[in-house]
C-alpha positions as CSV (number, residue, x, y, z in Angstrom):
1,M,0.0,0.0,0.0
2,T,1.4,3.4,-1.0
3,T,1.5,6.4,1.3
4,S,-1.0,8.2,-0.9
5,T,-3.4,5.2,-0.9
6,A,-3.2,4.9,2.9
7,K,-3.9,8.7,3.2
8,L,-6.9,8.4,1.0
9,Q,-8.3,5.5,3.1
10,E,-7.6,7.4,6.4
11,T,-9.3,10.5,5.2
12,Y,-12.3,8.6,3.7
13,N,-12.8,6.5,6.8
14,L,-12.7,9.6,9.0
15,Q,-14.8,12.0,6.9
16,G,-16.9,9.6,4.8
17,F,-16.0,11.4,1.6
18,L,-13.2,12.6,-0.7
19,S,-13.4,15.7,-2.9
20,P,-12.2,16.9,-5.3
21,L,-10.4,14.2,-7.3
22,Y,-9.2,14.7,-10.9
23,V,-10.5,12.2,-13.5
24,L,-11.1,13.4,-17.0
25,N,-8.6,15.2,-19.2
26,E,-9.7,18.0,-21.6
27,T,-10.3,15.6,-24.5
28,E,-12.2,13.0,-22.4
29,L,-14.4,15.7,-20.9
30,R,-15.1,17.3,-24.3
31,E,-16.1,14.0,-25.7
32,A,-18.3,13.1,-22.7
33,R,-20.1,16.5,-22.9
34,R,-20.6,16.1,-26.7
35,A,-22.1,12.7,-26.2
36,F,-24.4,13.8,-23.4
37,S,-25.6,16.8,-25.5
38,E,-26.7,14.2,-28.2
39,L,-28.8,12.5,-25.5
40,E,-30.3,15.9,-24.6
41,D,-31.2,16.4,-28.2
42,E,-32.7,13.0,-28.5
43,F,-34.7,12.8,-25.3
44,G,-35.2,16.4,-24.1
45,E,-34.1,18.0,-20.9
46,E,-37.1,16.9,-18.9
47,Y,-36.0,13.3,-19.5
48,T,-32.2,13.8,-19.1
49,Q,-32.7,15.6,-15.8
50,Y,-33.0,12.3,-13.9
51,S,-34.2,9.5,-16.2
52,L,-31.0,8.4,-17.8
53,H,-30.7,5.4,-15.5
54,N,-28.2,2.6,-16.0
55,V,-27.5,3.6,-19.6
56,H,-23.9,2.3,-19.2
57,L,-25.6,-0.9,-20.6
58,Q,-26.5,1.0,-23.8
59,Y,-23.7,3.4,-24.6
60,P,-20.0,2.4,-24.7
61,W,-18.9,5.9,-23.8
62,V,-20.9,5.7,-20.5
63,M,-19.5,2.3,-19.7
64,S,-16.0,3.7,-20.2
65,L,-16.7,6.3,-17.5
66,T,-17.7,3.7,-15.0
67,K,-14.4,1.8,-15.7
68,H,-12.2,4.9,-16.0
69,P,-8.8,4.0,-14.5
70,R,-8.7,7.1,-12.3
71,V,-12.2,6.3,-10.9
72,L,-11.3,2.7,-10.2
73,K,-8.0,3.6,-8.7
74,V,-9.7,5.5,-5.9
75,V,-12.7,3.1,-5.6
76,T,-10.4,0.1,-5.2
77,S,-8.2,1.9,-2.7
78,I,-11.3,2.1,-0.5
79,L,-13.2,-1.1,-1.3
80,G,-10.3,-3.4,-2.3
81,P,-9.4,-4.9,-5.7
82,D,-12.7,-6.8,-6.3
83,V,-15.5,-4.4,-7.1
84,I,-18.9,-4.5,-8.7
85,L,-20.6,-1.6,-10.5
86,L,-24.0,-1.5,-8.9
87,D,-25.9,1.3,-10.6
88,S,-25.5,4.5,-12.5
89,R,-27.5,7.6,-13.3
90,F,-27.1,11.0,-14.9
91,I,-28.4,13.9,-12.7
92,C,-28.9,17.4,-14.2
93,K,-30.1,20.6,-12.6
94,Y,-30.9,22.9,-15.5
95,P,-30.5,26.7,-15.4
96,T,-33.2,28.7,-13.7
97,L,-35.4,30.8,-15.9
98,I,-35.1,34.5,-15.0
99,S,-38.3,35.7,-13.4
100,S,-39.6,38.6,-11.4
101,D,-39.0,36.6,-8.3
102,T,-35.3,36.3,-9.3
103,R,-35.0,40.0,-9.8
104,E,-36.6,40.7,-6.5
105,N,-34.0,38.4,-4.8
106,E,-31.2,40.2,-6.6
107,E,-32.5,43.5,-5.2
108,G,-32.0,42.2,-1.6
109,E,-35.2,40.6,-0.6
110,P,-34.8,37.1,1.1
111,K,-34.5,34.2,-1.3
112,P,-36.9,31.3,-0.7
113,A,-35.4,28.2,0.7
114,A,-34.5,25.5,-1.8
115,G,-37.7,23.7,-2.8
116,E,-40.1,26.5,-1.8
117,N,-40.0,27.8,-5.3
118,G,-40.5,24.4,-6.8
119,L,-37.0,24.2,-8.3
120,P,-35.4,20.7,-8.2
121,Y,-33.3,20.1,-5.1
122,V,-32.1,17.0,-3.2
123,A,-33.1,16.7,0.4
124,W,-30.8,15.5,3.2
125,H,-30.6,11.8,2.9
126,Q,-28.4,8.7,3.1
127,D,-28.0,6.6,-0.1
128,M,-28.1,3.3,1.9
129,R,-31.7,4.1,2.7
130,Y,-32.6,3.2,-0.8
131,W,-30.3,0.2,-1.4
132,G,-31.1,-3.3,-0.1
133,I,-27.4,-4.2,0.3
134,A,-25.6,-5.9,3.1
135,G,-22.2,-7.5,3.6
136,G,-20.2,-4.4,2.5
137,P,-20.3,-0.7,2.0
138,V,-21.7,1.3,-1.0
139,I,-19.5,4.0,-2.5
140,S,-21.2,6.8,-4.6
141,V,-19.2,8.7,-7.2
142,W,-20.3,12.0,-8.5
143,L,-18.4,12.7,-11.8
144,A,-18.9,16.3,-12.8
145,L,-19.6,17.1,-16.5
146,D,-20.1,20.7,-15.6
147,D,-18.6,22.9,-12.9
148,S,-20.6,22.1,-9.8
149,L,-20.6,25.2,-7.6
150,K,-22.7,26.6,-4.7
151,E,-24.9,28.7,-6.9
152,N,-25.8,25.8,-9.3
153,G,-26.5,23.3,-6.5
154,A,-23.3,21.6,-5.6
155,L,-23.2,18.7,-3.2
156,Q,-23.3,19.4,0.5
157,V,-22.2,16.8,3.1
158,I,-22.0,16.4,6.9
159,P,-18.4,15.2,7.5
160,G,-18.2,12.1,9.6
161,S,-22.0,11.5,9.7
162,H,-21.6,8.0,8.1
163,G,-20.4,6.9,11.6
164,A,-23.9,7.4,13.1
165,G,-25.6,4.6,11.2
166,M,-28.9,4.7,9.4
167,L,-31.2,7.6,10.4
168,P,-35.0,7.8,10.1
169,H,-36.3,9.2,6.8
170,R,-39.8,10.6,6.1
171,Q,-41.7,12.0,3.2
172,A,-40.2,15.4,2.2
173,T,-42.2,18.4,3.3
174,R,-41.1,20.7,0.5
175,C,-41.9,20.3,-3.2
176,G,-39.2,19.8,-5.8
177,N,-37.2,16.9,-4.1
178,M,-35.5,15.0,-6.9
179,L,-35.2,11.8,-4.9
180,T,-37.3,9.1,-6.5
181,V,-39.2,8.1,-3.3
182,N,-39.4,11.8,-2.1
183,Q,-37.8,11.1,1.3
184,E,-35.7,13.2,3.6
185,I,-34.0,13.0,7.0
186,P,-35.9,15.4,9.3
187,E,-33.7,18.5,9.6
188,A,-33.8,18.3,13.4
189,L,-31.6,15.2,13.1
190,V,-29.1,16.8,10.7
191,Q,-26.2,18.9,12.1
192,T,-26.6,21.4,9.3
193,E,-24.2,23.8,11.0
194,K,-21.4,21.3,10.1
195,A,-22.3,21.1,6.4
196,V,-19.6,21.7,3.9
197,F,-19.9,22.2,0.1
198,C,-18.0,20.0,-2.3
199,P,-17.5,22.2,-5.3
200,L,-16.1,20.4,-8.4
201,L,-14.6,21.6,-11.7
202,A,-15.9,19.7,-14.7
203,G,-13.9,16.5,-15.1
204,H,-13.4,16.1,-11.4
205,M,-15.3,13.7,-9.0
206,S,-16.2,13.3,-5.4
207,I,-16.9,10.0,-3.6
208,H,-18.9,9.4,-0.5
209,D,-20.0,6.5,1.7
210,G,-23.5,5.2,1.5
211,L,-24.3,6.3,5.0
212,L,-23.0,9.8,4.7
213,I,-25.7,12.5,5.1
214,H,-25.7,14.7,2.1
215,A,-28.0,17.0,0.0
216,S,-27.9,19.7,-2.7
217,D,-29.8,22.9,-3.1
218,A,-31.6,24.1,-6.2
219,N,-29.8,25.5,-9.1
220,T,-30.5,29.3,-8.9
221,S,-27.9,30.2,-11.5
222,Q,-27.9,30.4,-15.3
223,K,-25.5,27.5,-15.6
224,R,-26.4,23.8,-15.9
225,R,-25.1,21.4,-13.3
226,C,-24.8,17.9,-14.7
227,G,-23.0,14.9,-13.2
228,F,-22.8,11.2,-13.6
229,V,-23.5,9.2,-10.4
230,I,-21.9,5.7,-10.2
231,R,-22.3,3.3,-7.3
232,Y,-19.9,0.5,-6.4
233,V,-19.8,-2.3,-3.9
234,P,-17.2,-4.9,-3.0
235,T,-17.9,-8.3,-4.4
236,C,-18.6,-9.6,-0.8
237,A,-21.7,-7.4,-0.7
238,Y,-25.1,-8.9,-1.5
239,P,-28.7,-7.9,-2.1
240,I,-31.2,-8.4,0.6
241,Q,-35.0,-8.7,0.6
242,D,-36.0,-5.6,2.6
243,P,-39.5,-4.4,2.1
244,D,-38.4,-0.9,3.0
245,R,-35.7,-1.0,0.3
246,P,-37.2,-3.0,-2.5
247,R,-34.4,-2.3,-5.0
248,K,-33.7,-4.5,-7.9
249,F,-30.2,-4.7,-9.5
250,H,-30.5,-5.3,-13.2
251,A,-27.4,-3.5,-14.4
252,T,-24.6,-4.9,-12.2
253,M,-21.2,-5.4,-13.8
254,L,-17.8,-6.7,-12.5
255,A,-15.8,-3.4,-12.6
256,S,-12.5,-4.7,-11.2
257,G,-10.8,-7.8,-10.1
258,T,-12.6,-11.2,-9.7
259,D,-15.7,-12.3,-8.0
260,Q,-15.7,-15.5,-5.9
261,F,-19.1,-14.8,-4.4
262,N,-21.4,-14.4,-7.3
263,H,-24.0,-12.6,-5.3
264,F,-25.3,-10.6,-8.3
265,S,-26.3,-13.2,-10.9
266,N,-26.6,-10.9,-13.9
267,K,-23.1,-9.3,-13.7
268,S,-20.5,-9.7,-16.4
269,S,-17.0,-8.5,-16.9
């Protein structure tokens, strides 16, 4: 184990996340953005906002992102050499249309809280609440295709919160929550004063543990914020039948190493 790998592990185990991490060079980023714009042209922005789910099975360029050497170098340093790609999804927050409400905010009146204006946001949550997985951790990668900044809804995390275990979730009380099942951790249980932003330049990524509490505000800027979310588990992990987390895994792939467990029957190398 190299010193840099050991440091990554130490920081990740303590904080529950790593950010920012360089992945795509200029050529790779340009090609990924071009390919994604073709999907926007084909499907429309309403669809590409959240519905491009597990398309690594359809598009070789997306598959190449899930197996990018710089992504897997970090993931395997945390999970070990034998890793399964569990799931992937593009998530985009498109620019806000300029309105009278926006102008009023710029003139100094209080801005509404994220979600109160109906703009898409992501409530405080833990990824493991939605994944029926046991036997190993889940790592979530956010690979930025656009600059991800505070004003366009960058990721926020509560450092170290992964150590508290699973917290209760409820139905979100504000409209606009992008989470599929519209859940949130009650804010009284979230130490929001400890929240930190994870801004990313396009081509960089962050990774976080499946139990880390995180969220992201609405995009109130005129810049798109698009990223590719990839989730990985060690091969020792396995799906469980949990009625509260009835997730199916139809797109698993062996991303690295070998699999002596075969817990995901439809995976392939």
